[in-house]
C-alpha positions as CSV (number, residue, x, y, z in Angstrom):
1,X,0.0,0.0,0.0
2,X,2.8,2.4,0.9
3,X,4.5,1.7,-2.4
4,X,1.5,2.9,-4.4
5,X,1.0,5.9,-2.1
6,X,4.6,7.1,-2.7
7,X,4.3,6.4,-6.4
8,X,1.0,8.0,-7.2
9,X,0.3,10.4,-4.4
10,X,3.4,11.6,-2.5
11,X,6.8,11.2,-4.3
12,X,5.9,10.1,-7.8
13,X,3.8,13.2,-8.8
14,X,6.5,15.5,-7.5
15,X,9.2,13.8,-9.6
16,X,7.0,13.8,-12.7
17,X,6.2,17.5,-12.4
18,X,9.8,18.6,-11.7
19,X,11.8,16.3,-13.9
20,X,9.2,15.2,-16.5
21,X,10.9,11.8,-17.3
22,X,10.4,10.3,-20.7
23,X,10.0,6.6,-21.4
24,X,10.3,4.5,-24.5
25,X,9.5,0.9,-25.1
26,X,7.0,0.5,-22.3
27,X,5.1,-2.0,-24.4
28,X,8.1,-4.3,-24.1
29,X,7.3,-4.7,-20.4
30,X,4.5,-7.4,-19.9
31,X,1.3,-6.2,-18.2
32,X,1.4,-9.3,-16.0
33,X,3.7,-12.2,-15.1
34,X,7.3,-12.3,-14.0
35,X,10.1,-10.5,-15.8
36,X,13.7,-9.4,-14.9
37,X,14.4,-5.7,-15.6
38,X,18.2,-5.5,-16.2
39,X,19.4,-1.9,-16.1
40,X,22.5,0.2,-16.2
41,X,23.3,2.0,-13.0
42,X,24.5,5.6,-13.1
43,X,22.9,7.1,-9.9
44,X,21.1,6.2,-6.8
45,X,18.1,7.9,-8.5
46,X,17.8,5.1,-11.0
47,X,15.6,3.0,-8.8
48,X,13.2,6.0,-8.5
49,X,12.8,7.0,-12.2
50,X,12.7,3.6,-13.8
51,X,9.8,2.2,-11.8
52,X,8.1,5.6,-12.1
53,X,7.5,5.0,-15.8
54,X,5.6,1.8,-15.3
55,X,2.2,0.9,-13.9
56,X,3.5,-2.3,-12.3
57,X,5.5,-2.5,-9.1
58,X,9.2,-3.1,-9.6
59,X,11.1,-4.7,-6.7
60,X,14.8,-4.6,-6.0
61,X,16.8,-6.2,-3.3
62,X,18.7,-4.1,-0.8
63,X,21.1,-4.5,2.1
64,X,19.4,-6.2,5.1
65,X,20.8,-3.4,7.3
66,X,18.3,-1.0,5.8
67,X,15.5,-3.1,7.4
68,X,17.1,-4.0,10.7
69,X,18.4,-0.7,12.1
70,X,17.0,-0.2,15.6
71,X,15.1,2.8,16.9
72,X,12.9,5.4,15.4
73,X,15.3,6.1,12.6
74,X,15.4,2.4,11.7
75,X,11.6,2.2,11.7
76,X,11.3,5.1,9.2
77,X,14.2,3.7,7.1
78,X,12.5,0.3,7.0
79,X,9.2,1.8,6.0
80,X,10.7,4.0,3.3
81,X,12.7,1.2,1.6
82,X,10.0,-1.4,1.8
83,X,7.5,1.2,0.6
84,X,9.7,2.3,-2.3
85,X,9.9,-1.2,-3.7
86,X,12.8,-2.9,-2.0
87,X,13.1,-6.1,0.0
88,X,16.0,-7.2,2.2
89,X,18.6,-9.7,1.0
90,X,17.9,-13.1,2.5
91,X,20.9,-13.5,4.9
92,X,20.1,-17.1,5.9
93,X,22.7,-18.5,3.5
94,X,26.4,-18.5,3.2
95,X,26.8,-15.1,1.5
96,X,24.9,-12.0,0.3
97,X,24.9,-13.2,-3.3
98,X,23.0,-16.4,-2.5
99,X,20.6,-14.4,-0.4
100,X,19.9,-11.9,-3.1
101,X,19.3,-14.8,-5.5
102,X,16.8,-16.4,-3.1
103,X,15.0,-13.1,-2.6
104,X,14.8,-12.5,-6.4
105,X,13.4,-15.9,-7.0
106,X,10.6,-15.4,-4.5
107,X,9.7,-12.1,-6.3
108,X,9.6,-13.8,-9.7
109,X,7.7,-16.8,-8.4
110,X,5.0,-14.4,-7.2
111,X,4.7,-13.2,-10.8
112,X,6.2,-9.8,-10.2
113,X,8.8,-7.6,-11.8
114,X,12.3,-7.8,-10.4
115,X,14.9,-5.0,-11.0
116,X,18.6,-5.7,-11.1
117,X,21.8,-3.9,-11.9
118,X,24.1,-6.4,-13.5
119,X,27.2,-4.2,-13.0
120,X,26.8,-4.7,-9.3
121,X,27.5,-1.0,-8.4
122,X,27.1,2.4,-9.8
123,X,29.3,3.6,-12.6
124,X,31.7,6.2,-11.3
125,X,32.5,7.7,-14.7
126,X,29.4,7.2,-16.9
127,X,30.7,4.2,-18.7
128,X,29.0,0.8,-18.8
129,X,31.0,-2.0,-17.2
130,X,31.1,-5.8,-17.4
131,X,28.0,-7.5,-16.0
132,X,28.1,-10.1,-13.3
133,X,26.6,-13.4,-14.2
134,X,24.0,-13.4,-11.4
135,X,21.4,-12.0,-13.8
136,X,22.0,-14.9,-16.3
137,X,21.7,-17.5,-13.6
138,X,18.5,-16.0,-12.3
139,X,17.0,-16.0,-15.9
140,X,18.0,-19.6,-16.6
141,X,16.9,-20.9,-13.2
142,X,13.5,-19.2,-13.2
143,X,12.8,-19.1,-17.0
144,X,11.7,-15.4,-16.7
145,X,12.4,-13.2,-19.7
146,X,15.0,-10.4,-19.3
147,X,14.1,-6.9,-20.4
148,X,17.2,-4.8,-20.9
149,X,16.7,-1.3,-19.7
150,X,18.7,2.0,-19.9
151,X,18.2,5.0,-17.6
152,X,19.9,8.1,-19.0
153,X,20.4,11.5,-17.3
154,X,20.1,10.4,-13.6
155,X,23.9,11.0,-13.2
156,X,23.1,14.6,-14.0
157,X,20.2,14.9,-11.6
158,X,22.0,13.0,-8.8
159,X,25.8,12.6,-9.4
160,X,27.9,10.3,-7.3
161,X,28.7,11.9,-4.0
162,X,25.9,14.5,-4.2
163,X,22.3,14.6,-3.2
164,X,21.3,16.7,-6.2
165,X,23.2,17.9,-9.2
166,X,21.4,19.9,-11.9
167,X,18.1,19.7,-13.7
168,X,17.6,17.5,-16.8
169,X,14.8,15.2,-18.1
170,X,15.8,11.6,-17.4
171,X,15.1,9.1,-20.2
172,X,14.2,5.5,-19.6
173,X,14.3,3.0,-22.5
174,X,13.0,-0.6,-22.4
175,X,14.3,-3.1,-24.9
176,X,12.6,-6.2,-26.3
177,X,12.4,-9.1,-23.9
178,X,15.3,-11.6,-24.2
179,X,14.3,-15.3,-24.1
180,X,17.0,-17.6,-22.9
181,X,14.9,-20.8,-22.7
182,X,17.3,-22.4,-25.3
183,X,19.8,-22.7,-22.5
184,X,17.5,-24.5,-20.1
185,X,19.4,-26.8,-17.8
186,X,22.7,-25.1,-18.4
187,X,22.6,-22.7,-15.5
188,X,25.8,-24.2,-14.0
189,X,27.8,-23.8,-17.2
190,X,30.0,-20.7,-16.6
191,X,30.6,-20.2,-20.3
192,X,26.8,-20.1,-21.0
193,X,26.3,-17.7,-18.0
194,X,29.0,-15.4,-19.4
195,X,27.5,-15.5,-22.9
196,X,24.0,-14.7,-21.7
197,X,25.3,-11.9,-19.5
198,X,27.3,-10.4,-22.3
199,X,24.2,-10.5,-24.6
200,X,22.2,-8.6,-21.9
201,X,25.0,-6.0,-21.5
202,X,25.2,-5.5,-25.2
203,X,21.5,-4.6,-25.4
204,X,21.8,-2.3,-22.4
205,X,24.8,-0.6,-24.1
206,X,22.7,-0.2,-27.3
207,X,19.9,1.4,-25.4
208,X,22.0,3.7,-23.2
209,X,24.7,4.7,-25.8
210,X,27.3,4.3,-23.1
211,X,30.9,3.4,-23.8
212,X,31.4,-0.2,-22.8
213,X,34.4,-1.3,-20.7
214,X,35.2,-5.1,-20.4
215,X,36.1,-4.8,-16.7
216,X,34.0,-5.0,-13.5
217,X,33.0,-1.6,-12.2
218,X,34.4,-2.2,-8.7
219,X,37.8,-3.0,-10.1
220,X,37.7,0.1,-12.3
221,X,36.9,2.2,-9.3
222,X,39.9,0.8,-7.4
223,X,42.2,1.5,-10.3
224,X,41.1,5.0,-10.7
225,X,41.5,5.6,-6.9
226,X,45.0,4.2,-7.1
227,X,45.8,6.5,-10.1
228,X,44.5,9.5,-8.2
229,X,46.5,8.5,-5.1
230,X,49.7,8.2,-7.1
231,X,49.1,11.5,-8.9
232,X,48.5,13.3,-5.6
233,X,51.7,11.7,-4.1
234,X,53.7,12.7,-7.2
235,X,52.4,16.3,-7.0
236,X,53.2,16.5,-3.2
237,X,56.7,15.2,-3.8
238,X,57.3,17.8,-6.5
239,X,56.3,20.8,-4.3
240,X,59.6,20.9,-2.3
241,X,61.6,20.9,-5.5
242,X,59.6,23.8,-6.8
243,X,60.0,25.8,-3.6
244,X,63.7,25.1,-3.6
245,X,64.1,26.4,-7.1
């Protein structure tokens, strides 16, 4: 109930009036039945604008800590995240990845839409990075179609490290559903999982227009941080020489 209140009464109308998001390919999203919405990830605002363009609920998984924080703050936090279409990762297993998979399966088994960011984290520089194979495994194990999705402009509205950047009209594009039933029973074949994931990422790249980098986003972030650290150290070491001259 809170989800629909936020979407149609409280938060949704405000976002529509201020940002006027545009959506293309909405007909590619089924009106009923399970489907996986695989999207690029430029900003924390992605999970606000993409579901805003659809009449159906889109559910994502989120860190369990968002739902277990004690006190008044924790209560409001839990209500907000659950009301905005997120469910906690099932932590009963060995790791978070398995828990996320179990949570996602329950959502799809209920006939709902599940949203996922195959890159695993936000892009720090606007490029599209290599997808993790969890999206492929989920598609093969559940038989749900994968709908590639691109959200463009959210990194302008809410850049990394900022609550708000500048105004623009976000664009959401939904591609045609991808059917991977031809790989039924091969969900444990790592070559098949990589092939399926790469096909999904290619469609996301085509929809978003982003430059593709065949590297995981987390690794790219680490490399850029290391480059920045080395550059800062080099600049600092050069200062005494400049003063001496």
